[in-house]
Every structure is written in C-alpha cells, then in structure tokens.
C-alpha positions as CSV (number, residue, x, y, z in Angstrom):
1,M,-28.8,21.1,38.8
2,P,-27.8,21.6,35.1
3,E,-30.3,19.3,32.7
4,A,-29.3,15.8,32.3
5,P,-26.9,15.7,28.7
6,D,-28.4,12.4,27.9
7,A,-31.8,11.0,27.7
8,A,-30.8,8.0,29.7
9,T,-29.2,10.2,32.8
10,A,-31.6,12.0,32.2
11,W,-33.8,9.0,33.0
12,R,-32.0,7.9,36.3
13,R,-32.1,10.9,37.4
14,L,-35.7,11.1,37.4
15,L,-36.1,7.3,38.7
16,E,-33.8,8.0,41.0
17,R,-35.3,11.9,42.3
18,T,-32.2,12.3,42.7
19,P,-31.8,16.6,44.6
20,G,-32.6,19.5,42.3
21,T,-33.4,17.1,39.7
22,R,-36.7,19.2,37.3
23,G,-39.4,17.1,39.3
24,A,-37.6,15.7,42.2
25,L,-40.3,17.6,44.4
26,Y,-43.7,16.1,43.6
27,D,-44.8,12.5,45.3
28,S,-47.4,12.3,41.9
29,L,-44.7,11.7,39.4
30,P,-42.7,8.6,40.5
31,A,-45.3,6.3,39.4
32,V,-45.8,7.9,36.3
33,A,-42.2,8.4,35.8
34,E,-41.8,4.5,35.8
35,A,-44.1,3.6,33.6
36,A,-42.8,5.7,31.4
37,H,-39.4,4.6,32.0
38,A,-40.8,1.1,31.1
39,E,-42.0,1.8,27.2
40,P,-38.9,1.5,25.3
41,R,-39.8,3.8,22.4
42,L,-40.8,6.8,25.6
43,R,-37.5,5.5,27.4
44,G,-35.3,6.6,24.0
45,L,-36.5,10.0,24.6
46,Y,-36.2,12.5,27.0
47,P,-37.8,13.3,29.6
48,F,-38.5,16.4,30.8
49,P,-41.1,17.3,33.6
50,T,-43.1,21.0,34.1
51,H,-45.6,22.0,35.3
52,G,-46.9,18.7,36.6
53,T,-46.4,17.2,32.7
54,L,-43.8,14.2,31.5
55,R,-42.9,15.8,28.6
56,F,-40.8,13.3,26.2
57,L,-37.9,15.8,23.8
58,R,-36.4,14.6,20.8
59,S,-32.9,15.4,21.9
60,A,-30.9,16.1,24.8
61,P,-29.9,20.1,25.7
62,P,-28.8,22.0,24.1
63,W,-31.8,22.8,22.7
64,R,-32.8,25.0,19.4
65,E,-34.9,28.0,20.3
66,P,-37.6,27.5,19.8
67,V,-37.0,23.6,21.2
68,Q,-39.3,21.2,19.9
69,D,-41.8,19.9,21.7
70,D,-44.0,18.4,19.2
71,L,-45.0,14.8,21.3
72,P,-48.2,13.8,22.9
73,F,-47.2,14.1,27.1
74,I,-48.8,13.7,30.2
75,L,-50.5,15.3,33.6
76,F,-49.3,13.2,35.9
77,G,-51.5,14.3,39.4
78,G,-53.7,11.2,38.9
79,P,-55.6,9.6,38.6
80,P,-57.1,10.0,36.5
81,Y,-53.9,10.5,34.3
82,K,-54.5,12.7,31.7
83,V,-52.6,12.5,28.2
84,Y,-52.8,15.8,25.8
85,S,-51.2,16.2,22.5
86,P,-49.5,19.3,21.7
87,G,-50.2,22.5,23.2
88,Y,-52.9,20.5,24.9
89,A,-54.6,20.5,21.4
90,D,-56.8,17.5,22.4
91,L,-57.2,15.4,25.2
92,L,-55.8,12.0,23.8
93,G,-57.7,9.8,26.9
94,E,-57.5,9.6,30.4
95,S,-56.5,6.4,32.0
96,A,-56.5,4.6,35.9
97,T,-52.9,3.9,36.0
98,P,-49.6,5.4,35.3
99,G,-49.1,2.2,32.7
100,E,-52.0,3.1,31.2
101,A,-51.2,6.4,30.1
102,A,-47.5,5.5,28.9
103,A,-48.6,3.2,26.7
104,L,-51.7,5.8,25.4
105,V,-48.9,8.4,24.4
106,V,-47.0,5.1,22.2
107,R,-49.4,4.8,20.9
108,H,-49.5,9.1,19.7
109,L,-46.0,8.8,18.5
110,P,-44.9,9.6,15.2
111,P,-43.4,6.4,14.3
112,E,-40.0,7.6,13.7
113,A,-39.9,9.6,17.2
114,G,-38.3,6.8,20.6
115,K,-37.1,4.9,18.0
116,G,-33.0,3.4,17.6
117,R,-32.2,5.2,20.4
C-alpha cells in the first residue's frame, strides 16, 4: 500500500491498523499511536512508524530528498517508552505510559510544528 496522501488519512490507517499500512503489524504501536493522536499538535503532523519508532513528519508525501525528519520521536517498544531528539542525538526522557511519551514529544517540538494544520 502506498503512503497515505495526507496526515489525516495516515492517522486513520494507523489507528485502524489497515492491512498494508506501515507499522500495522507491531502490537506495541497502537497504544502509542492512540496517545500521540490525542495530542492536537501531533495529530497535525504526519505519523511515520519505522524501525520500532513513531516519527512525526512536517508534511505528507511526496517528500523532497532528504526527508525533513527533524522532530522528536517515540521508541514504542516500552514501557518504558523512550523519546529521542532527531537522529537519536539525545534521550529526551523515558515514560511509563504512551500518553506521557506523547506529551514529552509535544514539550520538545519547535513552536511552529503541528500548529495551524
């Protein structure tokens, strides 16, 4: 299945675990995806699960190369759920619940990310 054309569709497919959707087979992803979707600023970003992480991209495909992957993300194999800065540069924190991890991502977003969408 190709990537979703917009953030709303990507979130819907991710939350519904639509077959063929990136990350649909990870049993530990749904709780993290639901918690992230509950955060309005994260809901305005494009969810991109890959390699055990839930990343948040500023735009939907088609992406210019390189893809702008400059936002914090969640390592969803927890608990604990780990939140990292882009490129695993810094561990921003660990949390016991997916909701706490999503809130931690929001606290570390640049001011403009996820707003006005």
